[in-house]
C-alpha positions as CSV (number, residue, x, y, z in Angstrom):
1,M,-16.0,-2.1,11.5
2,D,-18.2,1.0,11.1
3,K,-19.8,1.5,7.7
4,I,-17.5,4.2,6.5
5,K,-16.4,4.7,2.9
6,A,-12.6,4.2,2.4
7,A,-10.4,3.9,-0.6
8,V,-7.6,1.2,-0.3
9,I,-5.1,2.6,-2.7
10,Y,-2.5,-0.1,-3.7
11,L,0.7,1.5,-5.1
12,A,2.2,-0.9,-7.6
13,S,4.0,1.7,-9.6
14,G,7.5,2.2,-8.4
15,N,10.5,2.4,-10.7
16,S,12.5,-0.4,-8.9
17,K,15.7,1.5,-9.6
18,R,17.6,-0.1,-6.7
19,F,16.5,-3.5,-7.8
20,G,18.4,-3.3,-11.1
21,Q,17.1,-3.9,-14.6
22,E,14.1,-6.0,-13.7
23,N,10.8,-5.0,-12.3
24,K,10.8,-6.2,-8.7
25,L,7.0,-6.2,-8.5
26,L,6.8,-8.9,-11.2
27,Q,9.6,-11.1,-9.6
28,M,8.2,-14.4,-8.7
29,I,8.0,-15.5,-5.0
30,G,6.8,-19.1,-5.0
31,T,3.9,-19.4,-7.4
32,K,3.1,-15.7,-8.0
33,P,4.7,-12.3,-8.5
34,M,5.6,-10.1,-5.5
35,Y,2.9,-7.5,-6.0
36,R,0.1,-10.2,-5.8
37,Y,0.7,-11.1,-2.1
38,G,-0.5,-7.9,-0.6
39,L,-3.1,-7.4,-3.2
40,D,-4.6,-11.0,-2.9
41,R,-4.9,-10.5,0.9
42,L,-6.7,-7.2,0.4
43,I,-9.1,-8.7,-2.1
44,D,-9.9,-11.5,0.2
45,L,-10.4,-9.2,3.1
46,C,-12.5,-6.7,1.2
47,K,-15.0,-9.4,0.2
48,E,-16.1,-9.3,3.8
49,H,-16.0,-5.5,4.1
50,E,-17.9,-3.6,1.3
51,E,-17.0,-0.2,2.9
52,F,-13.5,-0.6,1.4
53,E,-12.8,-0.1,-2.3
54,I,-9.5,-1.3,-3.7
55,I,-7.8,0.9,-6.2
56,V,-4.6,-0.3,-7.9
57,V,-2.3,2.3,-9.4
58,T,0.4,1.2,-11.7
59,Q,2.6,2.4,-14.6
60,Y,3.0,-1.2,-15.9
61,Q,0.9,-2.6,-18.6
62,E,1.6,-6.2,-17.5
63,I,0.1,-5.5,-14.1
64,M,-3.0,-3.9,-15.8
65,K,-3.3,-7.1,-17.9
66,Q,-2.9,-9.4,-14.9
67,T,-5.5,-7.6,-12.8
68,Q,-8.2,-7.0,-15.4
69,Y,-10.5,-9.7,-14.0
70,D,-10.0,-8.8,-10.3
71,P,-12.8,-7.1,-8.3
72,I,-10.8,-3.9,-8.1
73,T,-10.4,-0.6,-9.9
74,T,-7.0,-0.3,-11.8
75,V,-5.6,3.0,-12.8
76,F,-2.9,3.3,-15.4
77,C,-0.5,6.2,-14.4
78,P,2.6,6.5,-16.7
79,E,3.5,9.6,-14.8
80,S,4.3,7.4,-11.8
81,K,7.8,7.2,-13.2
82,Y,8.3,10.7,-12.0
83,G,7.7,9.9,-8.4
84,I,5.2,8.4,-5.9
85,S,3.2,11.7,-5.6
86,W,1.8,11.1,-9.1
87,S,0.6,7.7,-8.0
88,I,-1.0,9.1,-4.8
89,K,-2.8,11.7,-6.7
90,A,-4.0,9.3,-9.4
91,G,-5.5,7.1,-6.7
92,I,-7.3,9.9,-5.0
93,K,-8.7,11.2,-8.2
94,V,-10.5,7.9,-8.8
95,A,-11.7,7.6,-5.2
96,K,-14.2,10.4,-5.6
97,D,-16.6,9.9,-2.7
98,A,-14.2,8.2,-0.2
99,E,-14.1,9.6,3.3
100,F,-10.7,8.1,3.9
101,Y,-7.7,7.0,1.9
102,T,-5.3,4.3,3.0
103,F,-2.1,3.7,1.0
104,F,-0.5,0.2,0.8
105,V,2.8,-0.5,-1.1
106,A,3.2,-3.5,-3.4
107,D,6.6,-4.6,-2.2
108,Q,5.7,-5.8,1.3
109,P,4.9,-9.5,0.6
110,N,5.2,-10.5,4.3
111,M,2.4,-8.5,5.7
112,K,-0.2,-10.9,7.1
113,R,-3.9,-10.7,6.3
114,E,-4.6,-10.5,10.1
115,T,-2.3,-7.4,10.4
116,I,-4.0,-5.7,7.5
117,E,-7.5,-6.4,8.9
118,R,-6.6,-5.2,12.4
119,F,-5.0,-2.1,11.0
120,L,-8.0,-1.2,8.9
121,S,-10.4,-1.9,11.7
122,F,-8.5,0.2,14.2
123,M,-8.3,3.2,11.8
124,A,-12.0,2.8,10.6
125,D,-13.5,2.2,14.0
126,E,-11.9,5.3,15.4
127,S,-12.4,7.4,12.2
128,C,-8.8,8.4,12.6
129,E,-7.8,11.7,10.8
130,L,-4.4,10.1,9.9
131,G,-2.1,7.4,11.0
132,C,0.1,4.4,10.1
133,V,1.6,1.2,11.3
134,R,4.7,1.3,13.3
135,T,7.3,-0.8,15.1
136,E,9.1,0.3,18.3
137,E,11.4,2.6,16.4
138,N,10.0,3.3,13.0
139,L,6.9,4.4,11.1
140,G,5.8,2.2,8.2
141,N,3.3,1.4,5.5
142,P,0.3,1.3,5.2
143,V,-0.6,4.9,5.9
144,W,-4.2,6.3,6.6
145,F,-5.7,9.8,5.9
146,S,-9.1,11.4,6.1
147,K,-10.4,13.5,3.3
148,K,-9.4,16.5,5.3
149,E,-5.9,15.9,4.0
150,K,-6.9,15.6,0.4
151,R,-5.7,19.1,-0.5
152,E,-2.3,18.4,1.1
153,L,-2.0,15.1,-0.5
154,G,-2.7,16.7,-3.9
155,S,0.1,19.2,-3.2
156,L,2.8,16.6,-3.0
157,T,5.5,16.7,-5.8
158,K,8.0,14.3,-7.3
159,D,8.9,11.5,-4.9
160,Q,7.2,13.0,-1.8
161,G,5.1,10.5,-0.1
162,G,2.2,10.7,2.4
163,K,4.6,10.4,5.4
164,K,5.5,14.1,4.8
165,I,2.0,15.1,5.7
166,L,1.8,12.6,8.5
167,K,4.9,14.0,10.2
168,K,3.7,17.5,9.7
169,H,0.5,16.7,11.7
170,I,2.1,14.1,14.0
171,E,0.2,15.3,17.0
172,N,-3.1,14.2,15.4
173,A,-1.8,10.9,14.2
174,R,-2.8,7.4,15.5
175,F,-0.5,4.4,15.3
176,F,-1.0,0.7,15.0
177,K,1.8,-1.3,16.5
178,V,3.2,-4.2,14.5
179,L,5.2,-6.6,16.7
180,E,7.0,-8.5,13.8
181,E,9.1,-6.1,12.0
182,T,9.6,-8.4,9.0
183,E,5.9,-7.7,8.1
184,L,6.9,-4.1,7.3
185,C,10.1,-5.0,5.3
186,D,9.9,-3.9,1.7
187,I,12.1,-5.4,-0.9
188,D,14.3,-2.9,-2.6
189,Y,17.5,-4.8,-3.5
190,P,18.1,-8.3,-5.1
191,K,20.0,-9.4,-2.0
192,E,16.8,-8.7,0.2
193,M,14.8,-10.8,-2.2
194,Q,17.4,-13.6,-2.0
195,A,17.4,-13.5,1.7
196,M,13.6,-13.6,1.9
197,L,13.4,-16.6,-0.5
198,A,16.1,-18.4,1.4
199,K,14.1,-17.9,4.7
200,R,10.9,-19.1,3.0
201,G,12.8,-22.2,1.8
202,K,13.9,-23.1,5.2
203,S,10.4,-22.6,6.7
204,S,8.7,-24.7,4.1
């Protein structure tokens, strides 16, 4: 990887409305809560790549407490309850000197460390202006932006996410193809959590 400066902004701040009364990010999968899977892989990866700084944005005190000793910057953003745009802007505000921003979501526990590393390497080595992972048919998370898009990212409102900007400038976007679609699956409903746990149980 080239020695660029990039902020890895980990969005652990959703309202989990579709999941019901419980906070899905804190739901246990095996020995740890859902949000820790992606975060732990990023922490492990970034130990080898000092050009990446991890910034976790959350509206949950429990996640603030659980991550206080991790080698990351954690941002408390109670406004995240109004939509993902608040979380995006909170992360960017802390990433003052970053040349690039990449946004990961905390409800994709199946994304492999190898996939994360290859995606970051691809985007960083090419100094991509913007891009994301994709399958044959769909665009997915994580998403990548250069600081050229900082103003547009700051103009997002309510529950508008970064893909609004990516689609607006799709002709300049680069894509990293992920072959296993399950890696990009996010957990929104209890039945999706149950299906994933059942599958993990069969494979163990």
